C-alpha positions in Angstrom: 87.2 94.1 -11.7 87.1 96.1 -8.9 84.0 94.6 -7.9 85.5 91.9 -7.7 88.1 92.8 -5.1 85.8 94.0 -3.2 84.5 91.1 -2.7 87.6 88.8 -2.4 88.3 91.6 0.2 85.1 90.9 1.8 86.5 87.4 2.2 89.3 87.2 3.1 88.8 89.9 6.0 88.7 88.3 9.2 88.0 90.2 12.4 88.8 90.3 16.4 86.3 91.2 18.6 86.6 91.4 22.6 85.4 88.0 22.7 87.8 86.4 20.2 89.9 83.2 21.4 89.7 80.6 18.4 89.0 81.4 14.8 88.6 79.7 11.8 90.4 81.0 8.8 89.8 78.4 6.4 86.5 79.6 4.5 88.2 82.7 4.7 91.6 81.9 2.0 91.8 83.3 -0.8 94.5 80.9 -2.8 96.3 80.9 -6.1 97.8 78.1 -7.8 101.6 78.5 -8.8 101.9 75.4 -10.7 106.0 76.7 -12.0 107.1 77.6 -7.9 108.2 81.1 -9.0 106.4 83.0 -6.9 108.1 85.3 -4.0 105.8 87.2 -1.7 106.4 90.0 -3.3 104.6 88.1 -7.1 101.6 86.8 -4.9 101.1 90.7 -2.9 101.1 91.5 -6.7 99.0 88.9 -7.5 96.6 89.7 -4.9 95.9 93.4 -5.9 95.2 92.0 -9.7 92.5 89.7 -8.8 93.7 86.5 -9.1 93.7 85.1 -5.9 90.5 83.3 -6.0 87.5 82.4 -2.7 84.3 81.2 -2.4 84.6 77.6 -1.0 82.5 76.3 1.4 84.8 73.7 3.0 88.7 73.4 4.0 91.0 73.4 0.5 91.5 70.0 -0.1 93.6 69.6 -4.1 94.5 66.0 -3.0 98.4 65.2 -4.4 99.4 67.6 -6.5 103.4 69.0 -8.2 101.9 73.0 -7.6 102.6 75.0 -5.0 100.2 76.8 -3.7 99.8 80.6 -1.8 97.0 81.2 0.2 95.8 84.7 1.6 93.7 86.5 4.0 93.6 89.6 6.8 93.2 89.6 9.8 91.8 92.7 11.8 91.8 92.9 15.8 89.4 95.6 16.5 89.2 94.7 19.9 90.4 91.8 21.6 93.2 92.7 24.2 95.2 90.1 23.6 98.5 90.8 21.4 100.2 87.2 20.4 98.6 84.9 18.0 99.1 81.4 16.8 97.8 80.8 13.1 97.7 76.4 13.2 97.8 74.4 9.8 95.2 71.3 11.2 96.8 68.6 8.5 100.7 68.1 10.0 102.5 66.4 7.3 102.8 68.9 5.0 106.1 69.3 4.1 106.9 72.8 3.9 104.6 75.9 4.6 105.8 79.7 4.1 104.3 82.0 6.8 104.2 86.1 5.7 102.9 88.9 8.4 102.9 92.2 5.8 101.3 94.5 8.0 100.1 98.1 6.7 103.2 100.1 8.2 105.2 97.6 5.5 107.3 95.1 7.6 107.4 91.8 7.0 107.5 88.7 9.3 109.1 85.8 7.9 109.3 82.1 9.5 109.5 78.7 7.4 107.6 75.3 9.0 106.8 71.7 7.6 107.3 68.2 8.6 110.0 68.6 6.3 111.9 71.4 7.9 113.7 70.9 11.6 111.1 70.6 14.4 112.5 73.6 16.3 111.9 76.0 13.3 107.8 75.8 15.0 106.6 78.9 17.0 104.9 76.2 19.6 106.4 73.2 19.9 103.6 71.5 19.6 102.5 68.4 16.4 100.8 71.1 14.2 102.5 73.3 12.3 101.9 76.3 13.5 102.9 80.4 13.5 103.4 83.2 15.8 101.2 86.1 15.3 102.1 89.4 16.4 99.0 91.6 16.3 97.7 93.7 18.7 94.6 95.8 19.4 93.5 98.2 16.2 96.6 96.6 14.3 95.7 94.2 11.1 97.8 92.3 8.3 97.5 90.1 5.4 99.1 86.5 6.3 100.4 85.4 3.0 101.2 81.1 3.1 103.3 79.5 0.3 102.8 75.5 0.9 104.8 73.0 -0.9 104.4 69.2 -0.3 104.7 66.3 -2.2 101.4 65.1 -0.8 97.8 66.2 -0.5 97.5 69.3 -0.2 95.3 70.3 2.6 94.7 73.8 4.4 92.7 73.5 6.9 93.8 76.4 9.2 92.6 78.4 12.8 93.8 80.9 15.1 94.3 81.2 19.0 95.1 83.0 21.6 97.9 82.2 23.9 95.7 80.8 26.4 92.8 78.8 24.7 95.8 77.4 22.3 97.3 76.5 25.8 94.2 74.8 26.6 94.0 73.3 23.4 97.1 71.5 23.8 96.5 70.5 27.4 92.6 68.2 27.0 94.2 67.5 23.9 97.3 65.5 25.3 94.8 63.9 27.9 92.6 62.8 24.5 96.4 61.7 22.4 97.9 59.9 26.7 93.9 57.6 26.3 94.3 56.7 23.0 98.2 56.0 23.0 97.4 53.6 26.3 94.4 52.2 24.8 96.9 51.5 22.1 100.0 50.9 23.3 97.7 48.5 26.8 95.9 46.2 24.2 99.9 45.2 22.2 101.1 44.5 25.9 98.6 42.5 26.6 98.3 40.7 23.8 102.0 40.5 23.6 101.6 39.1 26.9 98.6 36.5 25.8 100.7 35.3 22.7 104.3 34.4 25.3 102.0 32.7 27.1 99.3 31.4 24.6 101.6 31.1 21.5 98.8 31.6 19.1 100.6 33.2 16.2 97.2 35.0 15.6 98.0 37.3 18.7 102.1 38.4 17.4 99.9 39.0 13.9 97.9 41.0 15.9 100.8 43.1 18.5 102.1 43.8 14.9 99.2 45.4 13.6 98.7 47.9 16.5 102.1 48.9 17.4 102.2 49.6 12.8 98.7 50.8 13.3 99.6 52.7 16.1 103.2 54.5 15.1 101.6 55.4 11.4 99.1 57.5 13.4 101.3 58.6 15.6 103.0 60.2 12.6 99.6 60.8 11.2 99.2 63.1 14.0 103.0 64.6 13.7 103.6 63.4 16.9 106.4 61.0 15.8 107.8 64.6 14.9 107.6 66.1 18.0 109.2 63.4 19.6 110.8 60.2 18.2 112.9 62.6 15.7 112.5 66.3 15.9 115.9 66.1 14.5 115.1 64.0 11.2 112.7 65.9 8.3 114.0 64.2 5.6 113.3 60.8 8.0 110.2 62.2 8.6 109.1 63.1 5.5 109.2 59.8 4.0 107.7 58.3 7.4 104.1 58.2 6.2 104.1 56.2 3.2 106.5 54.3 4.4 104.4 53.4 7.5 101.5 53.3 5.0 103.4 50.2 3.5 104.0 48.4 6.5 100.9 48.9 8.4 98.8 47.3 5.9 100.9 44.5 5.6 100.2 43.9 9.3 96.9 44.9 8.5 96.7 41.7 5.9 99.1 39.6 7.5 97.1 39.8 10.9 93.2 39.8 8.3 94.5 36.9 6.6 95.4 34.7 9.7 92.2 35.7 11.8 89.6 34.8 8.9 91.5 32.0 8.0 90.8 32.8 4.6 93.5 29.9 3.6 90.5 27.4 4.4 87.4 29.3 4.0 88.2 30.9 0.5 91.7 29.8 -1.0 91.2 32.9 -3.8 90.6 36.1 -1.3 93.8 34.6 0.1 96.2 34.5 -2.8 94.9 37.9 -3.6 96.0 39.4 0.3 98.8 37.2 -0.2 99.3 39.4 -3.2 98.2 43.0 -1.4 101.1 41.8 1.0 104.1 41.6 -1.3 102.4 45.1 -2.4 102.5 46.5 0.5 105.7 44.9 1.6 106.9 46.4 -1.9 105.9 50.2 -0.7 107.7 50.1 2.4 110.8 49.0 0.1 110.4 51.6 -1.8 110.2 54.7 -0.1 114.1 54.6 0.4 114.7 54.5 -3.4 111.2 56.3 -5.6 110.3 59.8 -4.4 108.1 60.4 -1.9 105.6 62.0 -4.5 105.7 58.6 -5.5 105.5 56.4 -3.2 103.0 58.1 -1.1 100.4 58.0 -3.8 101.2 54.7 -4.8 101.1 53.5 -1.3 97.7 55.4 -0.7 95.9 53.9 -4.0 96.4 50.7 -2.8 95.4 51.6 0.7 92.1 52.3 -0.2 91.6 49.1 -2.2 93.6 47.2 0.6 90.5 48.7 3.0 87.7 47.4 0.8 88.9 43.9 0.1 89.9 43.2 4.4 86.3 44.1 4.5 84.7 42.1 1.3 87.1 39.5 2.8 85.8 39.5 6.3 81.9 39.4 5.5 82.2 36.6 2.5 83.3 34.8 5.7 80.4 35.7 7.8 78.2 35.1 5.1 80.3 31.1 5.2 79.2 31.0 8.6 82.8 31.8 10.0 81.7 33.1 13.4 84.6 35.2 14.0 84.4 37.1 11.7 81.3 38.8 13.0 83.6 40.9 15.3 86.0 41.4 12.6 83.3 43.2 10.2 81.5 45.5 13.3 85.5 46.6 14.2 86.3 47.6 10.4 82.9 49.2 10.2 83.6 51.3 13.7 87.0 52.2 11.4 85.6 53.0 8.3 83.0 55.5 10.0 85.1 57.5 12.0 86.7 58.0 8.4 83.9 59.0 7.1 83.5 61.7 9.7 86.3 63.0 9.8 86.3 63.4 6.2 82.9 64.0 6.5 84.2 67.2 8.7 86.7 68.3 7.0 84.4 68.7 3.6 82.3 70.6 6.3 79.2 68.1 5.3 79.3 67.0 9.5 80.7 69.7 12.3 83.5 70.1 12.6 82.9 69.5 17.4 85.3 67.4 19.3 83.5 63.9 18.1 84.2 64.7 14.3 87.6 65.7 15.0 89.6 63.6 16.5 86.4 60.4 15.2 90.1 58.5 13.4 91.0 58.0 17.0 87.8 57.7 17.8 87.3 54.8 15.5 90.0 52.6 15.7 90.3 52.8 19.3 87.2 51.0 19.6 88.0 48.7 16.5 90.7 47.7 18.2 88.9 46.9 21.6 86.6 44.7 19.6 89.4 43.2 17.4 91.3 42.1 20.8 87.8 40.4 22.0 87.4 39.3 18.7 90.4 37.4 19.1 89.4 36.0 22.5 86.0 34.8 21.2 88.0 32.7 18.0 90.1 31.6 21.4 86.9 30.4 22.5 85.7 29.0 19.8 88.5 27.2 19.0 88.6 25.8 22.3 85.0 24.5 22.0 85.9 22.9 18.9 89.5 21.4 20.4 87.3 20.1 23.4 84.7 18.5 20.3 87.1 17.2 18.2 89.1 15.9 21.9 85.3 13.9 22.8 85.1 12.0 19.4 88.8 11.1 19.6 88.1 10.2 23.6 85.1 8.2 22.3 86.8 6.7 19.2 89.3 6.1 21.9 87.4 4.2 24.2 85.6 2.9 21.8 89.0 1.3 20.0 90.3 0.2 23.7 86.1 -1.7 24.3 86.8 -3.6 21.4 90.7 -4.3 21.6 89.3 -5.3 25.4 86.4 -7.5 24.4 89.1 -8.7 21.5 91.3 -9.7 24.0 89.0 -11.3 26.8 88.1 -13.7 23.6 91.8 -13.9 22.6 92.2 -15.2 26.4 89.0 -17.3 27.0 90.3 -18.9 23.8 93.7 -18.8 25.7 91.9 -20.1 28.6 89.9 -23.1 27.0 92.8 -24.3 25.1 95.1 -24.2 28.3 92.2 -26.4 29.6 90.9 -28.7 26.8 91.9 -31.8 25.9 93.2 -31.1 22.3 91.8 -35.0 21.3 88.5 -35.2 23.3 87.1 -31.8 23.3 87.3 -32.5 26.8 88.3 -30.1 30.0 92.4 -31.7 30.8 93.3 -32.7 34.0 94.8 -29.2 34.6 91.3 -28.0 34.9 89.7 -31.1 36.5 92.4 -30.0 39.3 91.4 -26.5 39.8 87.5 -27.2 39.8 88.1 -30.0 41.8 89.7 -27.9 44.6 86.9 -25.2 44.3 83.9 -27.6 44.9 85.9 -29.3 47.7 85.6 -26.2 49.4 81.9 -25.6 48.3 81.0 -28.5 50.1 82.7 -28.1 53.0 81.1 -25.4 53.3 77.9 -26.0 52.6 77.5 -29.2 53.8 76.2 -30.5 50.5 77.1 -33.8 48.3 80.0 -33.9 46.5 80.7 -37.3 44.2 83.2 -38.1 41.4 83.3 -41.1 38.7 86.4 -42.4 37.4 86.7 -44.1 34.2 89.0 -46.3 32.8 88.6 -47.9 28.5 89.4 -51.8 29.8 92.6 -53.7 27.8 92.9 -50.5 26.2 96.7 -50.6 26.3 96.3 -54.1 24.4 94.2 -52.9 21.8 96.5 -50.3 21.0 99.2 -52.9 20.4 97.0 -54.9 18.0 95.6 -51.6 16.5 97.4 -49.3 16.4 97.0 -45.4 18.0 95.1 -44.7 15.9 92.1 -46.5 16.4 93.4 -46.7 19.9 92.6 -41.9 19.5 89.2 -43.5 17.5 88.6 -44.8 20.8 89.7 -42.9 23.4 87.0 -40.0 21.3 84.2 -42.1 21.3 84.7 -43.0 24.8 84.3 -39.3 25.7 81.7 -38.9 23.4 79.7 -41.4 25.5 80.3 -39.4 28.7 79.5 -35.8 27.1 76.6 -37.0 25.7 75.5 -38.5 29.4 76.5 -36.6 31.6 74.2 -34.0 31.5 73.8 -31.3 33.7 75.7 -28.0 33.5 77.4 -28.3 36.8 79.1 -31.3 36.1 82.8 -31.1 34.7 83.7 -33.6 32.6 87.4 -34.8 32.4 90.3 -36.9 30.5 91.7 -37.6 33.8 95.0 -38.4 31.6 95.5 -41.6 29.0 92.7 -43.9 28.3 91.1 -42.3 32.5 87.9 -39.6 32.6 86.4 -38.2 35.2 82.9 -36.8 36.5 82.8 -34.3 38.9 79.6 -34.0 40.4 78.4 -30.7 42.7 75.0 -31.9 45.1 75.1 -35.0 43.9 74.2 -38.0 46.7 75.6 -41.6 45.2 72.0 -43.0 44.0 72.2 -39.8 41.7 76.0 -40.5 40.4 75.7 -44.2 39.4 72.8 -43.9 38.2 74.8 -41.7 35.8 77.7 -44.2 36.4 75.4 -47.2 34.7 74.3 -45.0 32.1 77.7 -43.7 31.2 79.1 -47.8 31.1 75.5 -48.5 28.8 76.8 -46.0 26.4 80.3 -47.4 25.6 78.9 -50.8 25.6 76.8 -49.6 23.1 79.9 -47.9 20.7 80.6 -50.0 17.5 84.5 -48.7 16.3 84.8 -49.5 12.5 88.8 -51.3 12.1 89.0 -52.0 7.9 86.2 -54.8 7.5 84.9 -55.0 11.4 83.8 -53.2 13.9 85.3 -53.1 17.8 83.6 -53.1 20.4 85.2 -51.8 24.0 84.0 -52.1 27.1 85.3 -49.8 30.4 85.6 -49.9 34.2 83.9 -47.5 36.0 84.7 -46.3 40.2 82.1 -44.0 42.5 82.7 -42.3 45.4 79.9 -39.5 47.0 81.4 -37.8 50.6 79.3 -34.9 52.9 81.4 -33.9 55.3 82.2 -29.8 57.0 86.0 -30.8 56.6 87.7 -29.4 53.1 90.9 -32.8 53.6 87.3 -35.1 53.9 85.5 -34.1 51.1 88.8 -34.2 49.3 89.1 -38.0 49.9 86.4 -38.9 47.7 89.2 -39.1 45.0 90.3 -41.9 46.7 87.9 -43.5 47.0 86.5 -43.0 44.0 90.1 -44.5 42.9 90.2 -47.1 44.8 86.2 -48.3 43.8 87.8 -48.2 40.2 90.4 -49.9 41.3 87.9 -52.9 42.5 86.3 -52.8 39.2 89.1 -53.7 37.3 89.7 -56.3 40.4 86.6 -57.9 39.9 86.8 -58.6 35.9 86.4 -54.7 34.4 83.3 -53.8 32.8 81.4 -52.7 35.5 80.7 -49.8 38.1 81.2 -50.1 41.2 80.5 -47.8 44.2 82.7 -46.7 47.4 81.2 -46.5 50.8 82.7 -46.3 54.3 79.7 -48.3 55.9 80.4 -51.3 53.7 84.2 -51.1 51.9 85.0 -50.8 48.7 82.5 -52.3 47.3 79.0 -52.2 48.1 77.4 -51.5 44.9 78.0 -53.4 41.9 76.7 -53.6 38.5 78.3 -55.5 35.8 77.2 -57.7 32.0 
C-alpha cells in the first residue's frame, strides 16, 4: 500500500518553477468514482490516504455519459515561481457542477463552486470556461480536490495559469472567436441578402443552418452562458441538447434540399425526412425529459445523422450530381476538424493552436465552402435553365415557323380562292384588274408591247335558254380548258372576265404573236364537242385582239378598250372570228373566220 501511495503521490505532484506560466494538470490528476454521490471533502481526503484514487492515464480523462460523480486530486507545489495568484481552468465548459477545494498544509480549506448549472457570476474570472482562483505564493503547497457531477459526459482537461498568462490567452482567444463567429455572421447575413434577392429557398435553409450551428457552437464553447443567458443556468444546462436537435434538423433540411435527394435518391430522402422528424422531437423533448436522457439521445442521433448525410452526399456525387462534390469536400473538412480535436483529446495528436481549435477551423472552412457550393449550384441551375430556355425557344421558333408556313399556305390558298374563278379554274376579274394595272405600269416604263385578247362565246344566251344552265356551265368550262391549253406562256394571264367572256393578258407580245394565239384558241373552240343527252353540241366564239406600245400609262390602258372594240367588230361582222384593232387601219384590219 505504501508503494502505491508513493507512486500516486509522485504522479499527482505538480511543481511550479520560476518560469512556469502555464501548466497542464490533466495527466497528473488522480480520480475516484462516486456512484452513490455519498462522498464529501473529508471522506474524499480519507479515500486518497487509503489509496482508493486511481491514475496512470495517458490523456485527459473522458468517462463519457455516466450517472456517477467523480473526485479528482492533484497536489501543486510552488517552489520557485514568484506568482501568488493562479487560475485553475476546466477546458470542458459544459460540466454541470464542479466543487473546487484547495486544502493547504496549515489546515485551511477554500471551497469554490462553478459550472454551467451554477450562475455565471460564481466563476473567478468572467470567462466562458469554468475556472477557479488559487492563492499559492512561493513556497506554499496545496492539495486540490475537484468534485464533478454532470448529466452529460464527464471530461476533465485541466490547466493551471498565472494571471498574466491567462489574460494573454483570453485576449488571443477573443481574436480567434471574433474571427470565427465573424465569418459565420458574415456568411449568415450575406446568404440572407442573397435569399431576399434571389428567393432561392436553399439560401434560407443555409441561413438557418448557419444560425443554428453557430448558436450550438457558441453554447458548446460556453459563450452563450457568458453573454446571452448568464442568469439562466437551468436553461443553459438544457440548451446543448436543444441546440443539437435544432441544429441537426436544419442541417438535414438544408442537406436534403441542396442535394436534391427527392430527385437523386427518393429512398435516402425519406430516411432524411425521418431524421428531421426525430431531431424536431429531440428539441421538444428537452423541455419535458431530464437532460441526462435528452443529451444521450441527441448525441447518438447526431452521430448517425452526420454519417448518413455524408453517405447521401457521396451517393449523389456518384450519380454525377455536380453540386454534391463541394458538399462532400466541405463535410470532410468539418469531420477532419472534429477528428483532430478528438485525437488531441486522447493525446494522439499534440496539443497546439491548430488542434485546440480544430472544430472551429473545420466548421468555418465548411461554411465558406458550402457558400461557394451554393453559388456553384445556382450557376449550374442557371446553365440548365438557359439550356432549357434555348431548347424551349428553339422549339417555339420551330413551331412559329411551322405555323407561319401553314398560315402562309393558308393565305396563299385563300388568296388563290379569292382570285380564282370557281367554275373554270381560271383567274377571276379581280385578279385580272390587279395584273392589268401592274402590266400597264411595267409596259409604260419599259416601252415594250402589251397585247390583250377578249373572247366571247357566240349565242351563249340562246344555248343557255335552250339546253339549260348546266349545259351552259359545261360549255364555259370547255372553252376555259381550250384557253388554258392554248395560251401556254407562264407570263400570260388567262381570266374569266365575266359570264361567257374571257380575257388573255400577254405582256411583251406583238400583234402577230397575239393573233397567232387568238387563232389557236378559236380553232380549239371550233373543235369542241359538248355532250347533250343523245347528241353533241358545237360552239363558236368571237375574239378581239389589241396591242399597244407606249410610254404613257393611260395610253397603255386603252388597249383593253381597243380589244373590246375589236371584239364588238367580230360580233358585228358575223361572229366566229378573230378581229385585231389597229390605230392605222381603224377597228378591223385583220379578220379570221371560217
